N, C-alpha and C positions, 0 to 999 in steps of 0.2 A: 504721711500724706501721699507721697508719690507711689508708695508701695501698693496701693489699691488700684492703680492704673494699669491697664494692659499695655502691650507693645505700642509704640508711637504715642505713648502717654494718653491712651484712650480711656474714656469713661463717660458717665452721664454728666452733662454740663450742670454746673452749680451744685452738684452733689459730690461727684468724684473729682471732676476737673473744674476748679473754681478760678475766678480771676486772680486771687492771691497766689494760688499754685502756679498758674500760667506765668505770672510775673517772676516767681522764683525759678521756674524752668528757664525762662529767658535769661535771667541773671546768670544761672549756672552755665547755660550754653554759651554765653559771651566769652567765657574763659576758653572753651574748646574752639571757638571761632577766632581766638587771638585778637579780639577787638577789631575784626575786619568789618567791611561793609556787607550787611546781610540783606538778602532779598526776602521779602515777606509778602504773603498773600493768604487768602482764605476762600472758603466755599460759601454756599448760599445759606447755610444753617442759621437759625435765628440767634444762636449763641456765638456765632463766629466773629462778628464785629467786636463784641465785648471781649472775647478771649484774645483776639488779635491785638487789641489795644493794650491789654495787660502784658502780653508777650513782648510787644514792642517796647513798653516801658522797662521791662526787665533787661532786654538787650541793650537799651540805651544806658541803663544804670550801671552796666558792666563795662561801658566804654565803647561799644560798637556804634557804628552809624547804620542807618536802616534805609533801604529803598522799598517803599510800599507800593506794590503793584495792584492793590485792591483785590478784586475777585478774579481768580484764575484757576484753571485746572492744575492739578498737581504736576503732571509732566511738563507743563509750560514753565512752572516755577523752577522745577529741577533743571530744565534746559537753560533758563536765564541765569541760574546760579552758576552753572558750568561755564558759560561764556562771558559773564560780566561781574561776578561777585565772589567774595571769600567765604560764603556760607549761605544757607537758605533755611527758611522756616515757613511751614505751611500749616494753617489751622484747618483741619478736616478730620472727619471720622470715616471717610471713604464709603464703604458699603454698609456701615452700621446704621441703626434706626435714627430718626431725626433728633431724639433727645440726647444722643451721644455726640461727643466731639473729641478731638485729639490734636496732637502737635507732631508733625513729621519734620525732622531736622536733617539737613543735607550738608555733606562735605562740599568743598569748593569745586570738586570734579562732578557734582551733580548726583552723586550716589547717596543713598539714604543712610543715616546713622544705624549702626548695628547694636547688638546687645551690650557690647563693651562700653561704647560711648554713652548709651542710654543709662547703663549702670552707674557710670561716673556722675551723670547728672542727677540721678535719683539719690545717690549718696550725698551729693553737695546740697540738694534741696532740703534734706533732713537735718543738715548741719547749720552752722552759723555762717551766713553769707556776708561778704564785705562789698562795698560799693565804690565805684570810681570817684576820685576827687572831682569837684565841680568844674575845675579847670580842664579836665580831660573829657568832659561830656561832649557828645557830637549830636547831630540832628537827624531829621527824617526828611527824605525827598520823595515826593509822590511821583509815580510814573504810570501813565495810562497807555503806554505803547507796548506793553509786554506781549500781547497777542500778535501785534504787527511784526515785531522783531522775530518771534518764533515762526510765524507763517511764512515770512520771506525765505527763511532757511529751508523749511519743509518743502515748499513748492519748488525750490531750486533742486531738491534732491529727488524729485519725482519726474519720470519721463513717460508721459502719457502717449498711448496709441490713438488710433483713429476712431475708436468706438465710444460714443457718448452714452453714459449710463444714467439710469433712473435708480435712485437710492432712497431707502427709507431710513431715517435716523430716529432712534428712540433714546433720548437723553435721560428719560426717567425723572425729569424735573431737576436734574443735577447740572454740574458745572460744564459738562461737555457741550451744553446748549450755547455757550458763548463763543465756541470755536468751530465745532465740526460742521454745522450747516453752512457757515460762511466759507470755510475751507473748500468744501465740496462744490459749492457754486463757483468759486474761483477756479476750480479744476474743470469746470464745464458740465458738471452733473446737474440733472434735474432732481431736486430734493423734496421728498415728502417728510414733513416734520411730525413727530409724535412725542408728546410730553417734552417739548423744547422750550417751554416757559419756565423760568425759575420757580421752584416750589420747595421752600424750606422744610415742608412737612412730608414731602414725597407722597402726596395723596394719589397720584396716578398709578404708581407701582412701587414695589419695594426697591430701595437703592441698590440691593445686590441683584445683578442681572442673571438670575437663575432661569432656566428654560420654562419652569412652571409659572413664572411671573411674566412671560413675554408672549402670551397668546395674542395680544393686540398687534404686536410687531409682526408676528407670523401672518396674521390675517391681512394686515396692511400691505405686506409684500405681495401676497397672492392677489388681492383685489385691485391693487394699483398696477400690476404687471411689472413690478420693479425687478431689476437685475440682482439686487442684493439688499440685505437689511443689516443694520448695525445697532447694538445696544451697549450701554456703558454703565459703570458703577457711579457712585456719587461724586468721585473726584477725577474720573476719566483716566485712570491708569489700567483699567480692565476693559476688554472688548469682547463682545459675543457677536458671532456672525450667523446670519440666516441666508440660505441660498435662494435662488429665484423661485423655487417651489414653496417657499415659506417653511423650509425644513431647517432645523437646528444643525449647525456644523460643530461637532465636538471640538473642544479647545485643543486637544492634542493633535487632531487632524489639521486644524487651521495652522498650528505651529509648524507642522511638517510641510504644509503647502507653502508657507512664507519662506521657510529656510530653503526648500528645494527651488523656489522661483528666483530668489534674490541673492543667496549666499554663494560665494565662489567655491568650486571644488577644492578639497583639501583643507578647508577652514575648520576651526574648532567651534562646536556648539556646546552650550551648557544647558541642561534641562533638569528639572527636578525629577526625583527618582520615580514619581508616579507616571511620568511620560517616557521613561527610558526604554521600555520594551518596544513601543511603537516607533520611536525615533531610530532605534537601531535597526528595526525591521525595514523601515522605509528608506532610511538615509545612511545607514552604516557603511555602505560602499563608497559614499562620496565624502563623508565628513568624519572627523574625530568627535565622538560623542562622549561628553563628560557628565556624570551624574552628580547632583548636589541635593541637599535636604530642601524641604519646602521653605519658602520665604525668600522674597526677592533680595533682601539684604545679603543673604548667603550666596545666592546665585550671582549677584553683582560682584561680590568679593571674589568668587571663583572665576568669573569671566575675566576679571582684571589679572588674576594670577596666571591664567593659561592663555591670555590674549585672544579670547573668543570674539567672533564676529556677530554672534546672535545667541539669544538664550530665551528661556521662558518657562512658564508653568501652564498646565492644561486648564486652569481656571480663567485664562485670558490675559495674563501678564506676559507681554512680549517685549524683549529688550534688544536694542539695536546699537551696541557699542561700535560696531564697524561701520555704521551708517550715520547715526545722529547722536544718541546718548545711551547710557547704561540703565537709566531708570526706566521702568515699564511705561510705555507710551502708547496708549490706545488710539491717540489721534494720528500719530505717524503710522501706526499699524493700519488704520483706516485708509490712509493715503496710499499705502503700498498694495492693499487689496484692490483698490480702485485702479491703480496702475496696472496690476496684473490682468484684471478683467478688461481694461481698455485695449489691451494688446491681443486678447484671446479671440478666437473664432468660434468658441463654444461657451455655453453657460457654466456657471460655477459648479453646479452639481456634476457635470460631465468632467470638468477638470479634476474634481476631487475623487471621482470614481477610479482614477488611475492609481490611487494609493490603496494599501490594504484597508479593509473595513475593520475599524477598531471600536471596541466597546469599553467604556470606563465605568466601573461600579465602585462606589465609595460609600462606606458606612462609618458612623462615629458613635463611640460609646458615651455613656454618662461619665462625668469626672471620676477618675479612678484613684484611689489612695495609694495604690502600689506603684512600682517603678519597672518599666519595661526591661532594663538591664538585669533585674532580679530573676526574670523568667526567660532570659535570652536563650539558655541551653535548650529548653523545651521547644521554643519556637524554631530554633535552628534545626533541631532533630526532625520536626515536622516538615520543614522546607527541604532538608537534604534527602528525605525519602522520596520526594516528588520532582525535584528540580535539577536541571543540569548546572545552573549557575546559582550560587548562594553568596550574598555579600552582607557582611556586618561591619564594614569599614567606613560607611558613609557618615554615620553619626552614632553616638552611643544609644540613641533612642529610635533607631531605624534599622529594620532588617528587610532584606530584599531577596526574592527568588525569581528565577526566570527559566521558562521552558521554551519549546518551539512555538507554543500557542498562547502563552500569557506571561505577564509579569505581575508578581504579588509583592505588595509593600505592607508591612505592619509597622506602625510608628506611634509614638506618644508625643502629644503636644507639650512643649516646655511651659506653655502659658496657662492652659486650662486643664491640664492633666488628662484630657480625653485620649482614648486610643482609637486610631483610625485603621481600618482594613481597606485596602484599595487594590483593585485588580484591573489591569489593562489587558484585554484579550481579543482574539479574533472571533470568538463565539460568545454571545451574551449568556447563554445557559451555562457554559463552562465558567464564565466569570462569576456568576452567582454561586455555583457549586463550590468554587475555590474559596470564596468569601465565607460561606457557611462552614466549610471544613476548618478554615483558620479560626473561626469563632469558637468552634468546639475545643480548640486548644486553650483559648483565652478565658472562656466562660468559667471553668472550674477555679480560676484564679481570682474571681470576683469582678471580672470585666462584664459590663452589661450594655448591650447594644439594643436599644428599644425597638428599632426597625426590624431586627432579626427576631426579637422576642415576640413580636406581633405576627411572625410567620411570613414576612415579606420575601 
């Protein structure tokens, strides 16, 4: 049953992720939560109330008590878990299409379960589950104050300057709509709302905030004369930023800007390997930069190990353990961008022009039956011919090379078996050239990248 679900127990609702399976996941998770009080919430998807009810039943059947916060963004649920509860459970499929759903589980410190814990739950779900004695059963308490509790803390951690901003918010019909416009108005901003009505079917735009889906946001920023625009994924842990010209701000550049503006000199930053070149180029003189594999569960774990103040990924996951919490929080990131602009005497585009111009090119193969470690030597030989720095120690399925002008990552997903070629570079043409050269090493091994086969 659980084997067909992707990470965070994601799949198509009522086909892959059924109420029966959600109940069993809840029951298995209760043992990992040690029968604590568990914070539970969900997003707007049509299947979310059904699956949340089943999940709660499973948690209760294992002896947990539950605080039901209703509908919340995932980072708010993670924060509430950290400050008030012994565990957390969020029903959401994040950026996936509306027919999908999933279950994100959180430790008591607000960090998301990793593959080890998910693996234990998957194994338990497939076996024979036992249930708590009726005398040990506990109840459900509803709480409608989750957003209030979260925003009080966020606002206290923001120091605004004298500049009042006009902001466009594109919630994409997702859960950011219940928090972000309110927060920005409380911070004194004039807010233009775009797709800020709950939309379980995401009819306005795709729940994944890719630049090609955000044309209306760019246009709204330009036409309204806004200072900045923000877009979010379905559960509000990813943020995409547009400057006052309606131009997309690459996620790696936004991460550099936030770290440079708010993190103290000498601190440790953890970034995924796809953003390592730019982070070292722009920030290496101020911070210790630590690379980690893709996936915020791995970045969170590494941040905890090295005592990092900030971390993130170039897709818009930014994590603030030295400020608020370790889970990726697009809402708090929004507040910090607004704080920075409220104190600045120049627009966002000019602030960002002070950093190196970075281009990020990423391509993905079809699922590949092979294993990257089996062709490791060929890829390393290719990298060593061209690069000053070559690393194979980040993960068994990741190889990285760096020169003075680019960083190249070749990696294979543990979940869908696809191979990714990613280049972060100072020059866009060079980035594409390196991607194509790396593909010529992989292609004879049966790796197929449709985008490159079409001659992109």
